[in-house]
TORKE-713871 format. One record per residue (C-alpha): x, y, z. Coordinates in Angstrom, 2 decimals. Example, Ala and Ser with C-alpha at 12.3 -4.5 7.8 and 13.67 -1.06 7.14 Angstrom:
2
12.30/-4.50/7.80
13.67/-1.06/7.14
***
This chain:
406
100.50/13.65/75.70
101.27/15.84/78.63
99.61/15.51/82.18
97.95/18.73/83.06
98.61/20.25/86.68
95.05/21.09/88.55
94.18/23.94/91.01
97.80/24.91/93.28
99.70/23.15/91.06
98.74/19.89/92.09
99.15/16.67/89.59
95.73/16.00/88.04
95.09/12.08/86.89
97.96/10.83/85.37
96.32/9.69/81.73
96.45/5.78/81.29
98.46/4.50/79.17
99.20/1.11/77.38
102.38/-0.26/75.51
101.22/-1.46/72.08
104.28/-1.43/70.43
108.32/-2.06/70.35
110.72/-1.85/67.76
114.42/-2.10/67.55
117.36/-0.39/65.29
120.85/-1.17/64.96
122.81/1.68/63.56
126.45/1.91/61.96
128.46/4.04/63.83
131.71/3.56/62.49
133.60/2.16/65.85
130.30/0.34/67.01
127.05/0.09/65.93
124.18/1.66/67.95
121.05/-0.63/69.56
118.22/1.67/69.87
114.36/0.63/70.70
110.89/2.86/70.48
108.16/1.81/72.52
104.62/3.28/71.41
101.01/3.44/73.46
97.55/3.46/72.56
97.43/7.38/72.77
100.40/7.64/70.37
103.22/8.81/72.96
106.02/7.17/72.66
109.83/6.97/74.50
113.36/5.54/73.20
116.03/3.79/74.85
119.59/2.97/74.24
120.86/-0.38/74.91
124.76/-0.32/72.87
127.03/-2.99/73.57
129.80/-2.58/71.53
130.78/-5.95/69.31
127.63/-7.56/70.86
124.84/-5.41/69.36
122.72/-8.20/67.56
122.70/-10.20/70.33
121.50/-7.12/72.54
118.85/-6.15/69.90
117.47/-9.93/69.92
116.95/-9.68/73.68
114.97/-6.17/73.57
112.57/-8.06/71.47
112.54/-10.84/73.51
111.38/-8.70/76.40
107.89/-7.11/73.82
106.00/-10.48/74.44
105.93/-9.48/78.20
105.22/-5.49/77.15
102.79/-5.57/75.40
99.47/-4.16/76.54
101.15/-3.32/79.95
101.25/0.10/81.88
104.48/2.23/81.26
104.29/3.90/84.00
105.34/0.89/86.06
108.97/1.25/85.34
110.82/-0.54/88.08
108.21/-3.46/87.92
108.85/-4.24/84.33
112.33/-4.28/84.65
112.41/-6.34/88.11
109.84/-9.12/86.55
111.85/-8.79/82.76
115.41/-9.73/85.18
113.46/-12.25/87.41
112.10/-14.14/84.38
114.89/-14.16/82.46
116.30/-16.72/84.86
119.79/-16.14/84.46
118.93/-12.58/86.15
122.37/-10.66/84.99
124.81/-10.51/82.66
126.20/-7.66/80.22
123.27/-8.54/77.34
120.40/-8.86/79.43
121.79/-5.85/81.80
121.75/-3.41/78.52
118.89/-4.76/77.54
117.02/-3.90/80.35
118.54/-0.25/80.42
117.26/0.69/76.85
113.67/-0.66/77.88
113.40/1.04/81.47
114.62/4.15/79.24
112.17/3.84/77.24
109.80/3.93/79.75
111.28/6.82/81.54
110.94/8.70/78.42
107.12/8.06/77.87
106.26/9.00/81.78
108.56/12.03/81.87
106.33/12.90/78.59
103.67/12.27/80.00
104.10/13.92/83.07
105.53/17.15/81.31
109.02/17.02/83.33
112.47/15.79/82.41
113.46/12.53/83.66
115.86/13.55/85.87
112.47/14.83/87.88
111.66/11.42/88.43
115.48/10.07/89.82
115.17/12.97/92.66
114.70/16.11/91.12
117.87/18.11/89.46
120.83/18.75/91.41
122.79/20.99/88.70
122.05/22.20/85.18
125.42/21.86/84.00
127.92/19.21/83.91
131.67/19.17/83.73
133.19/16.78/80.26
136.25/15.55/79.42
137.13/14.79/75.89
137.79/11.25/74.32
138.58/10.48/70.89
140.09/13.73/70.56
143.37/12.03/69.37
142.30/10.63/66.41
144.87/9.62/64.22
147.89/9.85/66.61
150.93/8.32/67.40
154.14/10.16/67.65
154.21/12.23/71.24
154.20/15.58/69.06
150.92/14.84/67.45
149.45/13.59/70.88
150.48/17.32/71.86
149.33/19.13/68.90
145.29/17.47/68.98
145.50/17.98/73.30
145.91/21.91/72.56
143.66/21.98/69.64
141.18/20.53/71.86
141.80/22.39/75.13
141.36/25.40/72.72
137.91/24.09/72.23
137.20/24.74/76.26
137.42/21.42/77.04
139.59/20.95/80.53
139.92/17.13/80.73
141.15/15.43/77.95
141.25/11.57/78.15
143.26/8.90/75.49
145.21/5.61/75.46
148.90/5.77/75.18
149.65/2.09/75.70
149.50/1.18/71.87
148.50/-2.50/71.29
150.05/-3.53/74.78
148.60/-6.73/76.23
149.37/-7.26/79.76
153.28/-6.71/79.91
155.32/-4.04/77.59
158.78/-4.00/76.60
161.12/-1.23/77.60
160.81/0.43/74.01
156.67/0.60/74.68
157.06/1.52/78.18
158.79/4.54/77.10
156.65/5.50/74.12
153.65/5.82/76.31
155.48/8.07/78.86
156.71/10.11/75.77
153.10/10.42/74.85
151.82/11.46/78.56
154.61/13.86/78.49
154.14/15.76/75.34
150.29/15.81/76.38
151.21/17.53/79.48
153.57/19.64/78.00
150.73/20.49/75.26
148.51/21.57/77.41
150.04/22.88/80.77
149.64/22.26/84.36
146.10/22.53/85.03
144.36/20.87/82.46
143.24/17.28/83.72
144.86/14.18/82.27
143.48/10.85/82.11
145.03/7.84/81.28
143.08/5.49/79.55
144.06/1.36/79.70
141.06/-0.61/78.32
141.67/-3.24/81.30
145.54/-4.54/79.49
147.97/-4.71/81.91
149.14/-7.63/84.34
149.39/-6.19/87.94
153.41/-5.69/87.44
153.43/-3.53/84.51
149.95/-1.84/85.22
151.97/-0.55/88.47
155.54/0.02/87.00
153.40/2.25/84.37
151.29/4.01/86.62
154.94/5.05/88.81
156.54/6.11/86.04
153.32/8.28/84.64
152.90/9.71/88.40
155.22/12.76/88.10
153.08/13.84/85.14
150.51/14.40/87.40
147.60/12.51/85.75
143.80/12.67/87.82
142.77/9.17/87.50
144.59/5.67/86.27
141.31/3.82/84.11
140.81/0.63/84.40
144.51/-0.61/84.42
143.91/-4.35/84.87
141.71/-7.32/83.35
138.26/-6.18/84.77
137.76/-9.65/86.50
139.84/-9.61/89.43
138.72/-6.89/91.83
141.91/-7.56/94.43
144.47/-7.08/91.16
142.63/-3.93/91.22
143.49/-3.14/95.14
146.85/-4.12/94.33
147.45/-1.34/92.02
145.84/0.76/93.26
147.70/0.85/96.54
151.12/0.61/94.21
150.34/3.54/92.58
150.18/7.54/94.39
147.28/8.40/92.22
143.40/8.13/91.66
142.06/4.54/90.45
138.95/4.73/88.17
137.07/1.29/86.55
133.82/0.25/86.35
132.51/0.19/82.53
132.35/-3.24/82.67
130.54/-3.87/85.75
127.43/-4.91/85.20
125.71/-5.15/88.56
126.13/-2.92/91.56
127.41/-5.84/93.57
130.19/-5.74/91.88
130.72/-2.02/92.55
130.18/-2.81/96.21
132.90/-5.20/96.41
135.20/-2.91/94.77
134.13/-0.52/97.63
134.47/-2.91/100.31
138.01/-3.53/98.46
139.17/-0.39/98.43
140.19/-1.01/94.49
138.58/2.43/93.16
138.42/6.30/93.47
136.43/7.32/90.69
133.26/4.57/89.85
132.17/4.78/86.12
129.12/3.01/85.41
128.03/2.88/82.53
123.66/3.68/82.12
123.70/0.98/79.78
125.76/-1.97/81.16
124.30/-1.70/84.28
121.33/-1.96/83.72
119.90/1.67/83.19
119.33/4.77/84.89
117.80/3.18/88.24
120.78/0.85/88.87
123.15/3.64/87.95
121.38/6.02/91.04
122.36/2.90/93.04
125.84/2.65/92.63
126.15/6.55/92.67
124.50/6.52/96.12
127.17/3.20/97.08
129.47/5.66/96.07
127.89/8.75/97.95
127.95/6.74/100.79
131.88/5.89/100.82
132.79/9.69/99.66
133.59/8.57/96.15
133.33/10.45/93.00
131.19/9.22/89.49
132.55/9.64/86.56
130.13/8.04/84.14
131.23/6.09/81.24
129.40/7.46/78.09
131.34/6.80/74.91
128.08/5.38/73.29
125.47/7.60/70.99
122.89/10.02/71.64
120.37/8.17/73.62
123.15/7.22/76.05
124.29/10.25/76.10
120.72/11.62/76.86
120.19/9.06/79.46
123.55/9.85/81.31
122.74/13.34/81.49
119.84/12.68/83.53
121.72/10.95/86.20
124.36/13.94/86.31
121.57/16.67/86.27
120.60/14.48/89.26
123.53/13.53/91.41
125.37/14.93/93.92
128.78/13.30/93.49
128.39/13.40/89.93
131.94/15.08/88.69
132.81/14.76/85.03
130.99/13.77/81.98
132.62/11.69/79.13
132.18/13.30/75.79
133.31/12.16/72.39
134.89/14.93/70.46
133.36/14.24/67.48
131.03/11.97/65.69
129.63/10.35/62.24
127.82/12.79/60.51
124.89/11.00/60.49
124.13/11.33/64.68
122.48/14.64/63.98
120.41/13.21/61.34
119.39/10.02/63.66
118.74/11.34/66.85
118.80/15.32/66.54
120.26/16.52/69.82
120.79/20.27/71.21
123.80/19.99/73.26
125.72/23.28/73.89
129.28/23.56/75.82
130.44/26.33/77.92
133.94/26.47/79.33
134.22/22.83/78.65
130.52/22.04/80.87
127.50/20.37/78.93
124.23/22.15/79.46
122.01/19.38/80.72
118.36/19.94/78.53
115.37/20.52/80.47
112.89/19.07/77.88
110.38/16.48/78.73
111.43/12.93/78.64
114.60/12.45/78.21
114.49/15.17/75.14
115.60/12.84/72.28
113.99/11.50/69.65
115.02/8.83/66.90
114.47/9.34/63.53
113.43/6.17/61.71
114.32/6.96/58.44
117.83/8.39/58.83
118.47/5.32/61.06
117.12/2.78/58.40
120.11/4.48/55.99
123.21/3.41/58.09
121.97/-0.28/58.68
124.19/-2.81/61.15
127.94/-3.10/60.22
130.60/-5.16/61.70
133.55/-3.68/63.69
136.20/-5.08/65.10
138.15/-4.41/68.58
140.78/-2.10/67.67
142.44/-2.40/71.28
144.96/-5.06/70.02
145.92/-4.17/66.81
147.69/-0.57/66.64
144.90/1.30/65.62
143.57/2.13/68.58
143.64/5.92/67.34
141.23/5.56/64.42
138.54/5.72/66.41
137.00/8.22/64.56
135.80/8.37/61.01
138.16/10.82/58.66
134.69/12.73/58.30
133.68/12.93/61.70
131.86/16.52/62.89
130.95/17.70/66.45
127.55/17.30/67.75
127.31/19.81/70.25
127.45/23.56/69.60
129.63/25.89/71.39
127.77/28.83/74.14
128.64/31.39/75.27
***
């Protein structure tokens, strides 16, 4: 029920809504399972959110469902009040499971509020700063192993308009790498640089798998190939180790997808451990918390490039941050996804010259098709990072979920 504008453009009385339902959906997505929530109101208005947390999907779903006891009968407009109370009443207050559940609920409430007011969620986050955002491609390397395969797939992706590519060239490495593994990793990156030329950004992903001396040694070897940044080069727990790597290489360090509280980002900035901050709008606790991280980064003259390899609702949530944040510079974008993504949550996403247009529909601008979601129930998936199957992250029938604009 959209809120009507009164005379002179003033907002009329807000509709008084009450939360009456909360439903969760766990949907197979090949690499992981998407976790969605749909919150309903007494006036028929519904909002959606996403809490996908790889390898922990059923745990997050249970945490979301547990929040329904508090939410029933509440006013959905009191978004920050509810998320604050839910965090406080958990007693433990923190952790990626709680944060991801809160993010899903917060998104659904903001979706309801935006729809009720007839505005995109980004208007609730400070208003629009931009109407499109540069994207970097991830998942473009599916099935690649030999350096020439990486090069061929990189060239094909650039032809689609992407001007930035991210990939992990380190095989199944964990902590250390022998000489042959190091040579192969460098050869893969060199093949991509040769294939795409000097002006396309190359982003090196490590998934937090190396120890400090190996990360520094590999960073120094890769530096002549001019990567834009080195993502999560070491295990995420020790920020002093991350700072040591940053001091030991001549290009930027990115991290943050496994930081689940604002204070962690604050400490990383204090230690000089990170250049590009990568909050995940789900894992850090939602759009409001992500905006706080972006504000911290802005105060320290640091760019934000959010972690965004999850599902369609998460993409919509992240686009609201991209729209309303001055120092948001680049959006992670999976090149393809499972063919049922477009059926489960129809999106109207358009890429123009490697930039994604930001939709301006009220709320999040995306809906959940419950019947289609039910066709793809939860399926366990194992982590691929240490098995040698890391590049097999897209199914054989994967398709683009966005369209190419002009």
